[in-house]
C-alpha positions as CSV (number, residue, x, y, z in Angstrom):
1,A,32.1,8.0,2.7
2,R,29.9,5.9,0.4
3,T,29.0,7.2,-3.1
4,A,25.4,7.4,-4.2
5,P,24.1,4.4,-6.1
6,A,23.7,4.7,-9.8
7,A,20.5,6.6,-10.8
8,P,17.7,4.2,-11.5
9,A,16.9,3.8,-15.1
10,V,13.5,5.4,-15.7
11,A,11.8,7.0,-18.6
12,A,9.8,10.2,-18.2
13,P,6.2,10.1,-19.4
14,A,5.8,11.4,-23.0
15,A,5.2,15.1,-23.2
16,A,5.9,15.4,-19.4
17,G,6.6,19.1,-19.8
18,E,3.0,19.6,-20.9
19,L,1.4,18.2,-17.8
20,P,-1.6,20.2,-16.4
21,A,-0.8,23.2,-14.3
22,A,-0.5,22.3,-10.6
23,A,0.4,23.9,-7.3
24,P,4.2,24.7,-7.0
25,A,6.4,22.2,-5.3
26,P,6.3,22.7,-1.5
27,P,9.3,24.8,-0.3
28,R,10.2,22.3,2.5
29,T,10.7,18.6,2.7
30,L,8.5,16.5,4.9
31,P,11.1,16.2,7.7
32,E,11.4,20.0,7.6
33,R,7.7,20.3,8.1
34,V,8.0,18.0,11.1
35,R,10.8,20.2,12.6
36,E,8.6,23.2,12.1
37,H,5.7,21.5,14.0
38,A,8.2,20.6,16.7
39,R,9.1,24.3,17.1
40,T,5.5,25.7,17.0
41,R,3.6,22.9,18.9
42,P,6.3,20.9,20.7
43,D,4.1,19.3,23.4
44,E,1.1,18.4,21.2
45,T,0.7,14.7,20.4
46,A,2.0,13.8,16.9
47,V,1.8,10.0,16.7
48,V,-0.3,7.5,18.8
49,T,0.3,3.8,18.3
50,A,-2.8,1.8,19.4
51,Y,-1.7,-1.7,20.3
52,P,-4.3,-4.4,21.2
53,D,-3.8,-3.8,24.9
54,H,-2.0,-0.5,25.4
55,E,-1.0,2.7,23.6
56,T,2.2,4.7,23.2
57,A,2.5,8.4,22.1
58,L,5.1,10.8,20.8
59,T,4.8,14.6,20.9
60,W,6.1,16.6,18.0
61,R,9.3,17.4,20.0
62,E,9.9,13.8,20.8
63,L,9.2,12.7,17.2
64,A,11.7,15.2,15.8
65,A,14.3,14.0,18.3
66,E,13.7,10.4,17.4
67,V,14.0,11.1,13.7
68,D,17.3,12.8,14.2
69,R,18.6,9.9,16.2
70,A,17.5,7.4,13.5
71,A,18.9,9.6,10.7
72,A,22.3,9.8,12.6
73,L,22.2,6.0,12.8
74,L,21.7,5.7,9.0
75,L,24.6,8.1,8.5
76,R,26.8,5.9,10.7
77,L,25.8,2.9,8.6
78,G,27.0,4.8,5.5
79,V,23.6,5.5,3.8
80,A,24.2,7.7,0.8
81,P,21.8,10.1,-0.9
82,G,19.5,8.3,-3.3
83,E,20.2,4.9,-1.6
84,R,17.1,2.7,-0.9
85,V,16.5,1.9,2.8
86,A,14.1,-1.0,3.4
87,Y,11.9,-1.6,6.4
88,Q,9.2,-4.2,7.2
89,L,7.1,-3.0,10.1
90,P,3.4,-3.0,11.1
91,N,1.6,0.2,12.0
92,Q,3.7,1.7,14.8
93,A,5.6,4.8,15.5
94,E,9.0,3.4,14.4
95,F,7.6,3.2,10.9
96,V,7.0,6.9,10.9
97,V,10.4,7.6,12.5
98,M,12.3,5.5,9.9
99,T,10.4,7.1,7.0
100,L,11.3,10.6,8.2
101,A,14.9,9.6,9.0
102,A,15.5,8.3,5.5
103,L,14.0,11.4,4.0
104,R,16.0,13.6,6.3
105,I,19.3,12.5,4.7
106,G,18.0,12.1,1.1
107,A,17.6,8.3,1.1
108,V,14.7,6.6,-0.6
109,C,12.0,4.9,1.5
110,C,11.3,1.3,0.6
111,P,8.6,0.0,2.9
112,V,7.7,-3.7,2.7
113,M,4.3,-5.1,3.6
114,P,4.5,-6.8,7.1
115,F,2.7,-9.9,5.9
116,F,5.3,-10.6,3.2
117,R,7.3,-13.8,3.8
118,E,10.6,-15.0,2.5
119,R,9.6,-15.1,-1.2
120,E,8.3,-11.5,-1.4
121,V,10.9,-10.0,1.0
122,G,13.7,-11.6,-0.9
123,F,12.4,-10.2,-4.1
124,A,12.1,-6.7,-2.6
125,L,15.7,-6.8,-1.2
126,R,17.1,-8.2,-4.5
127,R,15.5,-5.6,-6.7
128,S,15.9,-2.6,-4.4
129,G,19.5,-3.3,-3.7
130,A,18.9,-2.1,-0.1
131,R,22.0,-2.3,2.2
132,V,20.0,-1.5,5.3
133,L,16.8,-3.2,6.5
134,L,14.7,-2.6,9.6
135,L,12.2,-5.3,10.7
136,A,10.2,-6.4,13.7
137,E,11.6,-9.2,15.9
138,T,8.2,-10.9,15.9
139,Y,5.0,-10.4,13.8
140,R,1.9,-12.5,14.2
141,G,3.7,-15.6,15.5
142,R,6.5,-15.3,12.9
143,R,10.2,-14.3,13.5
144,P,11.1,-12.2,10.4
145,A,14.8,-11.9,11.3
146,E,15.2,-15.6,11.5
147,E,13.3,-16.0,8.2
148,L,15.7,-13.4,6.6
149,A,18.7,-15.4,7.8
150,G,17.5,-18.3,5.6
151,L,17.1,-16.4,2.4
152,P,19.2,-17.4,-0.7
153,A,22.5,-15.5,-1.0
154,E,21.4,-13.8,-4.2
155,D,18.5,-12.1,-2.4
156,T,20.7,-10.6,0.3
157,A,23.9,-10.0,-1.8
158,R,23.8,-6.3,-1.2
159,L,22.4,-6.4,2.4
160,E,24.9,-5.3,5.0
161,H,23.0,-4.2,8.1
162,V,19.7,-5.6,9.6
163,L,18.2,-3.6,12.4
164,V,15.8,-5.7,14.6
165,L,13.1,-3.9,16.5
166,S,12.4,-5.8,19.7
167,D,9.0,-6.1,21.3
168,S,10.2,-3.9,24.1
169,E,13.3,-1.7,24.8
170,E,15.1,-4.8,26.1
171,S,17.6,-6.4,23.7
172,A,16.2,-8.2,20.7
173,R,17.0,-11.9,20.2
174,L,19.3,-11.7,17.2
175,P,19.9,-14.7,15.0
176,G,23.4,-15.8,14.0
177,T,24.8,-14.9,10.6
178,D,27.4,-16.2,8.3
179,G,29.0,-12.8,7.9
180,A,27.1,-11.7,4.8
181,F,25.3,-9.1,6.9
182,R,25.2,-7.9,10.5
183,F,22.2,-7.9,12.8
184,H,21.8,-4.9,15.2
185,D,19.4,-4.3,18.0
186,W,17.4,-1.2,17.0
187,H,17.3,0.4,20.4
188,A,21.0,-0.3,21.2
189,A,22.1,1.0,17.8
190,L,20.1,4.2,18.3
191,A,21.7,4.8,21.7
192,A,25.2,4.1,20.4
193,G,25.7,7.6,19.0
194,E,24.5,11.2,19.2
195,A,22.7,13.1,16.5
196,D,24.8,15.9,14.9
197,A,22.2,18.5,13.8
198,A,24.7,20.3,11.6
199,R,25.8,17.1,9.8
200,L,22.2,16.1,9.3
201,D,21.2,19.5,8.0
202,A,24.0,19.4,5.5
203,R,22.3,16.3,4.0
204,T,18.9,18.0,3.5
205,P,17.7,16.9,0.0
206,E,15.8,19.0,-2.5
207,P,12.0,18.6,-2.4
208,T,12.3,17.1,-5.9
209,A,14.5,14.2,-4.8
210,L,13.3,10.7,-5.1
211,A,11.6,9.7,-1.8
212,Q,9.7,6.4,-2.2
213,L,10.1,3.0,-3.8
214,L,6.9,0.9,-3.7
215,F,6.6,-2.5,-5.4
216,T,3.4,-3.2,-7.2
217,S,1.8,-6.6,-6.7
218,G,3.0,-8.1,-9.9
219,T,-0.5,-8.9,-11.2
220,S,0.7,-9.4,-14.7
221,G,4.2,-10.6,-14.1
222,E,7.1,-9.7,-11.9
223,P,6.3,-6.9,-9.4
224,K,7.5,-3.5,-10.5
225,G,9.1,-0.9,-8.4
226,A,7.3,2.5,-8.7
227,L,9.5,5.5,-7.8
228,H,8.0,8.8,-6.4
229,R,9.6,12.1,-5.8
230,G,9.0,13.9,-2.5
231,D,7.3,17.0,-4.0
232,V,4.9,14.7,-5.9
233,L,3.8,12.9,-2.8
234,A,3.4,16.2,-1.0
235,R,1.3,17.5,-3.9
236,A,-0.9,14.4,-3.8
237,A,-1.6,14.8,-0.1
238,A,-2.3,18.5,-0.5
239,A,-4.8,17.8,-3.2
240,E,-6.8,15.5,-1.0
241,I,-6.6,18.0,1.9
242,R,-8.1,20.7,-0.4
243,Q,-10.7,18.5,-1.9
244,L,-12.1,17.4,1.5
245,G,-11.4,20.7,3.4
246,L,-9.2,19.1,6.0
247,D,-7.4,21.4,8.5
248,D,-5.4,21.4,11.7
249,S,-8.4,20.5,13.8
250,D,-8.6,17.1,12.2
251,V,-7.4,13.8,13.8
252,V,-6.3,11.1,11.3
253,W,-6.9,7.4,12.0
254,V,-4.7,5.0,10.1
255,P,-5.8,1.3,10.1
256,S,-4.5,0.7,6.6
257,P,-0.9,-0.7,6.4
258,L,1.6,2.0,6.4
259,A,3.6,0.0,3.8
260,H,0.7,0.5,1.4
261,Q,0.3,3.8,-0.4
262,T,-3.1,4.3,1.2
263,G,-1.6,4.3,4.7
264,F,1.7,5.8,3.8
265,L,0.5,8.8,1.8
266,Y,-3.2,9.3,2.8
267,G,-2.6,8.4,6.5
268,M,0.9,9.1,7.7
269,W,2.1,11.7,5.2
270,L,-1.1,13.6,5.1
271,A,-1.2,13.9,8.9
272,L,2.4,15.1,9.0
273,E,1.8,17.7,6.3
274,L,-1.3,19.0,8.3
275,G,0.6,18.9,11.6
276,V,-2.2,16.9,13.3
277,R,-2.4,13.8,15.4
278,Q,-2.3,10.4,13.6
279,V,-3.5,7.4,15.4
280,L,-1.9,4.2,14.1
281,Q,-3.9,0.9,14.5
282,A,-1.1,-1.6,15.1
283,E,-3.3,-4.7,14.5
284,W,-6.8,-4.7,13.0
285,D,-9.6,-5.4,15.4
286,A,-12.9,-3.6,14.8
287,K,-13.8,-3.5,18.5
288,R,-10.5,-2.0,19.4
289,A,-10.8,0.4,16.4
290,L,-14.1,1.7,17.8
291,S,-12.7,2.4,21.2
292,V,-9.7,4.2,19.6
293,L,-12.0,6.3,17.4
294,R,-14.0,7.3,20.4
295,E,-11.1,8.0,22.7
296,H,-9.0,10.1,20.2
297,R,-12.0,11.6,18.5
298,A,-10.7,10.8,15.0
299,T,-12.3,12.8,12.2
300,F,-10.8,11.3,9.0
301,V,-9.7,8.0,7.6
302,Q,-8.9,6.5,4.2
303,A,-9.0,2.8,4.0
304,S,-10.4,-0.1,1.9
305,T,-14.0,-1.2,2.1
306,P,-13.4,-4.2,4.5
307,F,-12.4,-1.8,7.3
308,L,-15.6,0.1,6.9
309,S,-17.7,-3.1,6.8
310,D,-16.2,-4.4,10.0
311,L,-16.5,-1.1,11.8
312,V,-20.1,-0.7,10.8
313,Q,-20.9,-4.2,12.1
314,V,-19.4,-3.4,15.5
315,V,-21.2,0.0,15.7
316,E,-24.5,-1.7,15.0
317,G,-23.8,-4.4,17.6
318,S,-22.7,-2.0,20.3
319,G,-25.0,1.0,19.7
320,Q,-22.0,3.3,20.0
321,A,-20.8,5.3,17.1
322,P,-17.5,7.2,16.6
323,P,-18.5,10.6,17.8
324,V,-16.8,12.8,15.2
325,L,-15.7,10.6,12.3
326,R,-16.5,13.0,9.6
327,V,-15.1,11.4,6.4
328,F,-14.3,7.8,5.4
329,V,-12.7,7.7,2.0
330,A,-13.2,4.1,0.8
331,A,-10.5,3.3,-1.8
332,G,-9.2,0.2,-3.3
333,T,-12.5,-1.7,-3.9
334,A,-16.0,-0.7,-4.9
335,I,-18.3,0.4,-2.1
336,P,-21.5,-1.6,-1.9
337,R,-24.4,0.8,-1.9
338,S,-26.1,-1.0,1.1
339,L,-22.8,-0.7,3.1
340,A,-22.5,3.1,2.4
341,E,-26.1,3.7,3.3
342,R,-25.7,1.8,6.6
343,A,-22.4,3.6,7.5
344,S,-24.0,7.0,6.8
345,R,-27.0,6.0,9.0
346,V,-25.4,4.4,12.0
347,M,-22.2,6.5,12.2
348,G,-23.2,9.8,10.6
349,T,-20.0,9.6,8.5
350,A,-19.7,10.7,4.9
351,V,-18.5,7.8,2.9
352,C,-16.6,9.0,-0.2
353,G,-15.5,7.0,-3.2
354,A,-12.1,7.5,-4.8
355,F,-9.8,6.0,-7.4
356,G,-6.0,5.9,-7.5
357,T,-3.0,3.8,-8.3
358,T,0.4,3.3,-6.9
359,E,1.8,5.0,-10.0
360,T,-0.5,8.1,-10.0
361,C,-1.7,8.5,-6.4
362,L,-5.4,9.5,-6.1
363,A,-6.9,10.8,-9.3
364,T,-10.5,11.1,-8.4
365,L,-12.4,11.7,-5.1
366,S,-15.9,12.6,-4.1
367,T,-16.7,15.0,-1.3
368,P,-19.2,15.1,1.7
369,A,-21.0,17.9,-0.2
370,D,-21.8,15.6,-3.1
371,A,-25.2,14.0,-3.4
372,P,-25.2,10.5,-1.8
373,A,-25.6,8.7,-5.1
374,A,-22.6,10.5,-6.5
375,R,-20.6,10.4,-3.2
376,W,-20.4,6.7,-2.8
377,G,-22.2,5.5,-6.0
378,T,-19.2,6.7,-8.2
379,D,-15.5,7.0,-7.8
380,G,-15.6,10.7,-7.6
381,R,-14.4,13.6,-9.8
382,A,-10.9,14.7,-10.8
383,L,-8.7,16.3,-8.2
384,D,-7.0,19.6,-8.9
385,G,-4.7,19.5,-11.9
386,V,-5.8,16.0,-12.9
387,R,-7.4,15.3,-16.3
388,L,-9.4,12.2,-17.1
389,R,-10.5,10.6,-20.3
390,V,-12.2,7.4,-21.5
391,V,-11.1,6.2,-25.0
392,D,-11.7,3.3,-27.4
393,D,-9.0,1.0,-28.5
394,A,-8.0,3.4,-31.2
395,G,-7.5,6.2,-28.7
396,R,-10.7,8.1,-29.6
397,V,-12.5,9.8,-26.7
398,R,-15.8,8.2,-25.8
399,P,-19.0,10.2,-25.2
400,P,-20.2,10.7,-21.6
401,G,-21.6,7.5,-20.2
402,V,-20.0,5.2,-22.8
403,E,-17.5,2.6,-21.5
404,G,-13.9,2.6,-22.6
405,N,-10.3,2.5,-21.5
406,F,-9.6,4.8,-18.6
407,E,-6.6,7.1,-18.8
408,I,-5.2,9.8,-16.5
409,R,-3.0,12.8,-17.0
410,T,-1.7,14.1,-13.6
411,P,0.9,16.1,-11.9
412,T,1.2,13.3,-9.3
413,A,2.5,10.6,-11.7
414,F,5.4,8.5,-10.6
415,A,9.0,9.1,-11.8
416,G,9.1,5.7,-13.4
417,Y,9.7,2.0,-12.7
418,L,13.0,1.1,-11.1
419,D,15.4,-0.1,-13.7
420,R,12.6,-0.7,-16.2
421,P,12.4,2.3,-18.6
422,D,10.7,0.0,-21.1
423,L,7.8,-0.7,-18.7
424,T,7.6,3.0,-17.8
425,A,7.2,3.9,-21.5
426,D,4.5,1.2,-22.0
427,A,2.5,2.7,-19.1
428,F,1.9,5.9,-20.9
429,T,0.4,6.8,-24.3
430,E,2.4,8.7,-26.8
431,D,0.8,12.0,-25.6
432,G,1.5,11.4,-22.0
433,W,-1.6,9.8,-20.5
434,Y,-1.2,7.0,-18.0
435,R,-3.0,3.7,-19.0
436,T,-4.8,2.4,-15.9
437,G,-5.8,-0.9,-17.4
438,D,-9.3,-0.3,-16.1
439,L,-12.6,0.1,-18.0
440,A,-14.8,3.1,-17.0
441,T,-17.4,5.6,-17.8
442,L,-17.4,9.4,-17.2
443,D,-20.8,11.1,-16.9
444,A,-21.6,14.6,-18.1
445,D,-20.7,16.0,-14.7
446,G,-17.3,14.4,-14.7
447,Y,-18.0,11.6,-12.2
448,L,-16.0,8.5,-12.8
449,S,-17.4,4.9,-12.5
450,I,-15.0,2.0,-12.9
451,T,-16.8,-0.8,-14.7
452,G,-14.3,-3.5,-15.4
453,R,-10.7,-4.3,-16.2
454,V,-8.5,-4.8,-19.1
455,K,-5.7,-6.3,-17.0
456,D,-6.0,-9.7,-15.2
457,V,-6.3,-8.4,-11.6
458,I,-7.8,-9.8,-8.4
459,N,-8.5,-7.0,-5.9
460,R,-8.8,-8.7,-2.5
461,G,-9.8,-6.1,0.1
462,G,-7.8,-3.4,-1.6
463,E,-4.7,-5.6,-2.0
464,K,-3.9,-6.7,-5.5
465,V,-3.0,-10.4,-5.8
466,P,0.0,-11.3,-7.9
467,V,-2.0,-13.6,-10.2
468,S,0.8,-14.5,-12.7
469,E,3.3,-15.3,-9.9
470,I,0.9,-17.6,-8.0
471,E,-0.2,-19.3,-11.2
472,Q,3.4,-20.0,-12.2
473,L,4.0,-21.4,-8.7
474,L,1.0,-23.7,-8.9
475,H,2.1,-24.8,-12.4
476,A,5.4,-26.0,-10.8
477,H,3.5,-28.4,-8.5
478,P,4.2,-32.0,-9.7
479,A,0.5,-32.9,-9.8
480,V,-0.6,-29.8,-11.7
481,A,-1.0,-29.8,-15.5
482,E,-2.4,-26.3,-15.7
483,A,-3.8,-23.6,-13.3
484,A,-5.6,-20.3,-13.5
485,L,-6.6,-17.8,-10.8
486,V,-9.7,-15.7,-11.0
487,A,-11.7,-13.4,-8.8
488,M,-14.6,-14.8,-6.8
489,P,-17.1,-12.2,-5.5
490,D,-17.2,-11.6,-1.8
491,E,-19.5,-9.3,0.2
492,R,-16.8,-8.2,2.7
493,L,-13.6,-8.1,0.7
494,G,-15.0,-7.4,-2.7
495,E,-13.2,-10.3,-4.2
496,R,-11.4,-13.5,-3.1
497,V,-9.1,-15.9,-5.0
498,C,-10.4,-19.0,-6.7
499,A,-8.0,-21.4,-8.3
500,F,-9.0,-23.7,-11.2
501,V,-6.5,-26.5,-11.5
502,A,-6.3,-29.4,-13.9
503,V,-4.2,-32.3,-12.4
504,R,-2.0,-34.7,-14.2
505,E,-3.4,-38.2,-15.0
506,G,-3.1,-40.4,-11.9
507,D,-2.3,-37.5,-9.6
508,R,-4.6,-35.6,-7.2
509,L,-4.5,-32.3,-5.4
510,D,-6.8,-31.2,-2.6
511,F,-7.2,-27.9,-0.8
512,P,-4.9,-28.7,2.3
513,S,-2.2,-30.0,-0.1
514,M,-2.3,-26.8,-2.0
515,Q,-2.0,-24.8,1.2
516,R,1.0,-26.8,2.4
517,Y,2.7,-26.4,-1.0
518,L,2.2,-22.6,-0.9
519,D,3.4,-22.5,2.7
520,Q,6.5,-24.4,1.7
521,G,7.1,-21.8,-1.1
522,R,7.0,-19.1,1.6
523,V,4.2,-17.3,-0.1
524,A,2.4,-14.6,1.9
525,R,-0.9,-16.0,3.1
526,H,-2.8,-13.0,1.8
527,Y,-2.1,-14.4,-1.7
528,W,-3.3,-18.0,-1.2
529,P,-6.4,-19.1,-3.1
530,E,-9.4,-19.5,-0.8
531,R,-11.1,-22.0,-3.1
532,L,-9.8,-24.8,-5.2
533,E,-11.8,-26.2,-8.1
534,V,-10.2,-29.2,-9.8
535,V,-11.3,-29.5,-13.4
536,D,-10.6,-31.7,-16.3
537,S,-9.1,-28.9,-18.4
538,L,-9.2,-25.1,-18.6
539,P,-11.4,-23.5,-21.2
540,R,-9.4,-22.1,-24.1
541,N,-10.2,-20.1,-27.3
542,A,-9.1,-21.2,-30.8
543,A,-5.7,-19.6,-30.2
544,G,-5.2,-21.6,-27.0
545,K,-5.6,-18.7,-24.6
546,V,-7.3,-19.5,-21.3
547,Q,-10.8,-18.0,-21.3
548,K,-10.8,-16.4,-17.9
549,F,-14.2,-14.9,-18.4
550,V,-15.7,-18.4,-18.4
551,L,-13.9,-19.2,-15.2
552,R,-15.0,-15.9,-13.6
553,D,-18.6,-16.8,-14.4
554,R,-18.1,-20.2,-12.7
555,A,-16.5,-18.6,-9.7
556,R,-19.5,-16.2,-9.4
557,S,-21.8,-19.2,-9.2
558,L,-19.6,-20.8,-6.6
559,A,-19.2,-17.8,-4.3
560,P,-22.4,-18.1,-2.2
561,Q,-21.3,-21.6,-1.1
562,R,-18.1,-20.3,0.5
563,G,-16.8,-23.8,0.6
564,R,-13.3,-25.0,1.2
565,R,-12.1,-21.6,2.3
566,V,-9.2,-20.9,4.6
567,E,-9.2,-18.1,7.1
568,T,-6.0,-16.4,6.0
569,E,-3.9,-13.8,7.9
570,Q,-5.5,-11.1,5.7
571,E,-8.9,-12.1,7.1
572,K,-7.6,-11.2,10.5
573,V,-6.5,-7.7,9.5
574,G,-9.6,-6.6,7.7
575,G,-8.2,-7.0,4.1
576,A,-5.3,-4.7,4.7
């Protein structure tokens, strides 16, 4: 039997014992909740995967059985309690199964965004130390398993088993390996052994065990691995359920990537807690989404603004609205007022603003009962147990309506950053408040409005772009003297990426050349700049620091031209 990996080095938030009162930890883990649903409603539909041209479905009984089979497979592969299990899958039932299987035996879920390529996947494997990885045989014309086989040895040094999910139940096409790790066909591996319920039950973890490792986007340096406990995630889902009055009559639609906290927690996990049907959108297509919403009579969704924008456009064009879509929580990017008004008018859906981070889960949320201007004109009010404050640089609380640094104190805070107690400590004030890095105001009624950023962040359709990493990569180009990335406003995605580059004397760099360079670097297309501006030099202050506010002003003036833009893979999935 394998021993558990060393406990990750994290530092608890200051004054953690003084966090606001919150609901007690749930008495059951999420897999226990699923087994309860399998007993009480065995033949009701639990998970639907809506592919572009067909659907699959699992009942609660079938889901529980699949989870036990997958959990038994993980045990046969020697997965120990607390060990990180990685998986890179689009929105499909196997993602749900793998999540529950890992949690069933006390392992830590480490989902990886499906659009990540070798550069990002290699980092996640190296930092997580995962021995087991599940990935799709094909994804949008790529072959992730073959990409994996080409990774540097240091990225896969701890990897032992790669499970490949074929496009059908026929055997996957497995690449060869040099013996560093083994490839297995997912379906064949599942069928190779039986699930021993007693052995699985003996591995049931405590609700307070670590459950999730999510890597942040690395906007200010190397991506950080945020760790969450199972009871904290359950508490976060329960807070949204209470705030919105969701119940077992709801149907949850999940177009957001399950590997992102929005889809993982406020789509999949929330539906499993409620015991209701979740409808997974395997690939983003607004027309397909509308048919899915109509067929399954979905009532709730949380997703970034581009999903809402695309859906509204299709509804307006077809004259057909989702019949019972009651609540659309738009998180990740600001909601344009005109879009919220259109959505309310053409779909009859309450569009609610919200604010959250990977580290804190949702902190604020408006409700359908709020006045329209507050519902989608702000980022909502604090959820149960959450406290908010806006302070100046000295830590003094600002009066209502006055901008300052936005901080959160919450019972849904993360356990810490993987192996980085220093960064964990830096994320909190001495008295235990999480520093969001955002500027905001709080009005007299407690409604939050995010007004700006302290951190250097580009938020593209709800996905944070790793600014520092891409800048460093561009700096390494032989023709580049210096480079800086800034946000360029965009009506659909909120922001796109504009690169300002000064080239070396006698050299040149054009947009296609930059694309080829980033492609050779195996960088996810979602992170490629969509505009290149070649300049003589970057503006700097007296201390030599790049004045990004000057570049952002230039980017704003360039945005309407939409010139030299590439349709990236993210464009095709609605900013997910």
